[in-house]
N, C-alpha and C positions, 0 to 999 in steps of 0.2 A: 516611517519606521526602520527600528533596526532591532533585527533576532540574532540570538545564538541559538544554535540548531546543534543537539547532540542524538545520535544515533546508533545504538549498540544492537547485535545482534549475536548470539552466541549459541553453539552447537556442542554437546557432548557426546560422544559416542559410547559404546559400552565395550566396544574392542577396538583395537586399532584400525584405520580407515587408510586408504591410499588415493594416489590420481584424483585428486579434487580440483576441478576447473569450475570459477564461479565468477558471475557478471554481477555488477552492483552499478544501481541506479541511483545514487546519494547525492550528487553533486547538484546543487540548485542550479536552474537556470539563471540567465542574465539576458534582459529583454528592457523592452520599453518601459516597465514599470516597477521592474525587478532587478538588484545589480547583486550579485554573488560579490563580496569581496574578500571572503578567504574561507579555502575549504581543504582540510586535509583527513586523508584516510588512513588506518592504522589497522594492519593485521597482525595476529597470531595465530599460528607460528611465523614469525617475521619474515616478508616477502614485499617486492615493490611492485605495486600495480602498474600497469600499463591503461590507456585509455583512448577512446576514440568516438567519431559520433555518429548515431544511428541515424538511421534513413529518417525519422521521426525530428531529428536535431535534439536528440537528447544526449548529454554527455553520459558514457559506461565506461567504468574500470573493470578492468579483467586482471584475474591472476590463477595461476597455476601452483599446487602444491604438491609435487609426485612423491615427497619424501613421507613415512608414515608419520600419522599425528592420532591425537585421541579426544582432541579439543580444538574448535575454531572460535578463533574471537575476530568481529568487524566493528570496529568505531569510528562513525564519520562525526567531525566537528566543522561546522559551518557558520560564516556571519554573513546575515543578509539583510539589504536597505530595499524596503519596498514603498511605494505611493500608490494612491489611490488610485485606478484607472476608471471609475464609476461616480459620475455625477446621478447622484442620489434624487436629486432634482430635474434630472433628464434623462429617463431611461428611454433606449434606441426603439420607440414606436414608431411604428409609420410604414415597416416594411412588409410586405404582404407576403402570404405562403404562395399565391399564385405565381409570384416572380422567381420562386425556387429553383424552377426546371433547370435554369440555364446555369446553375452551381454544380450540375454534375459534371461539367466541362471543365470545372476550374481543378486544375491539380491540387490545389492546397485542400480544398473539400470533398475529391473524390472517397478516399479512401474513409472518409467518415461519415458517408450516406449508404455504405454498404454492411452486408452481415461480416462478423467476424468472429473471432473464435469464442469467446462468452455474449455476443449480441446475437439474435436473430431476426431477419425481418421476415415476418409471414403473416397470414391474413388474420389469425387471433391476435396479435400483437396490435396488427393496424385497426382492427375494429374496437379494442379498448381506445387507441391513440385517438381515434375519430369521435368517439363518445367525450371522452375527457375535453377534447377541442371545443363542444360546446360553441359549434358556427365561428369560432374566433378563425379572422383570416391575416393577424397580425404574427410575426414570427417570434417576436420578444413576449410578448403577451402570451403565446401560444407555450411556449419553452418554461415559462415562469408557472403557467398553469400546471404543465407537466410536474413541475418541482413540488408544488403545492400537493397536488394529488397523491403523491408519494409521501411526503410527509404526513399527510394525515391519515393516511390510510395503511401505513407500512409501520412496522412494530420493529423499534430498534432491539435487536435480540444477537448476543454474541456466541451463543449456543448451537443455533440452527442451520448455519451454512459455513462451508468452507470456500478456501481460495479458488476452486475450480468449479463452484456452484454457479451455473449458467442462468442467464437474465430470464427465460422462458421459467425457469421453476421460480424464483425470485417473484415474478408476477404472478403465480400461483400461488404460494404460499402467504406473500406478504409479510415476509418477516427476513431479518439480516444484518448487517453492518454497511459503512461507508461504501465499500466495494461492491456489495449486492444492490444499493439504492441507486450507485450511479451506474451502471448495468442497464438496471431496469427504465431509467430515465433515457439511456443511450439508444435502448430499444424504442421507448415510444416515440421520440423526437425524429430518429433516420426513418421510422415508417411514415412521418408525416413529411419527410421530404426536408427537416431541418440536418444540417450538418452538424454532428455533435461528436466529441471527442472526449476520450477520457483524461482525467489529470491525477497525477500524485503527487503528493506534498504534505503540507503541515497546517495547523493554525492556532492562532494563540486564541486562547479564549480570554477577552476583555470583558466579559459579562461578571458584574459584581458576585451573583452567588454560584458562578463557574458550572451554568447549566447548559453550556454546549456539548454536544454529543460527540465523541471520536477527538475531543483534545488529549493532547499529551499522548499522542499515539500517531502511527502514520495514517495518515489522511487521504480518501479520496471525493472528487467532486467532476463536474463536467462543463465542457464550453461549447457555446452554440455561436456559429457564424451567424452574424447579422449583416447582410450586405450592406457596405458603404461605412460602417460601423467598428468591423471587424470580432474579436471571439469576444464573448463575455460567459463569466465564471457564475455557475448557479451550484449550490449545496444544497440537492435534495435530504441529506442528513439533517440538516440544521434550519431549513427553507432558508435560506441568505443568499443574495447576491454577492459574489466575490468582490471581498475587497481586501484594503492594506493589511489586513492580519492572518493573509494566507499565503506561504508559500509554496512556489512550485519547484518540484524536482524533475517532472518531465511530462509529456504527454505523447499519446498514442490511440490505437483503436480501441483497445481495451486493456485488461488488468495485464495480460499476458505482454503488451508491448513495454510498461513500465513497472514491472516488479522489484521492487527495491532489491533486494538478494536474490539470486538461481543460480543455482548449481549442480552438479552431478559428481559422483565420486563413488569406489569401490569399496565396498564395506556394508557393515550392519546400518539399522534404522539408529539415529540418533535416540539416544535415553534420556537428554535435554536439550530442551529449545527454548530460548528466551530473547523477547526483543523489548527494550525501553529507549522509551523517546522523550526529550524537554526540550521544550520550547520557551523561551524567554527573552524579554527584552532586554538590549545589549546597550551599555553605557560605557563608552570607553574611560 
């Protein structure tokens, strides 16, 4: 599939601000199942961003605005081609949880088995994870059960949490949005020894009645490592195995590693903050 992506973030301040430094993770990744054919970023006040690859392999654009300004607008436009990386008739069952101990020594997985900023491995979460595991010794089946548990038992609610809400709180109140559900799934999977990473991106709602949660917005889900098969995406917000309707911006230990826009400046808090996202099929 081919998609056109538009992401706009804008800030307006009650008075002039200065010394603004920002990092953007808005450039879609290119890998075996996704190819970014075009991507542009525009900024007002006008400046030219530079870029680097972070430790997780994500493309990061950064820029500075030392001069005074009262409004900041960031727009990213991309065209991405995706292919399905999932055989829905042949999920990667058969890899045993008891064989995962060796994954701790694999550099690609080490960070995704540990506590991170918003995800903690602790006895309380471990007990919850073992209960919902329900005796399963299969990596993919167990991760799928984690996804189903969150989808069936957590309420999708935009007004309950913030970007700084920890997975421990989400698991307690059982409410939140896609970021929260991803953090909860990471905590449960990691407690069971399943390497799990956070994914930031978008998805296209192809359902006839547009019933998917989190469409037309920044979205988050997880990927779990199934030894011998690679990373598999699971979306606990919508109870779906990730397919070619999803576009990846970046991966990391949790939201802190892949926040679409971060920054700092001298001045008052924004009086207006808006984010708009469009994802649509693209034809030449």
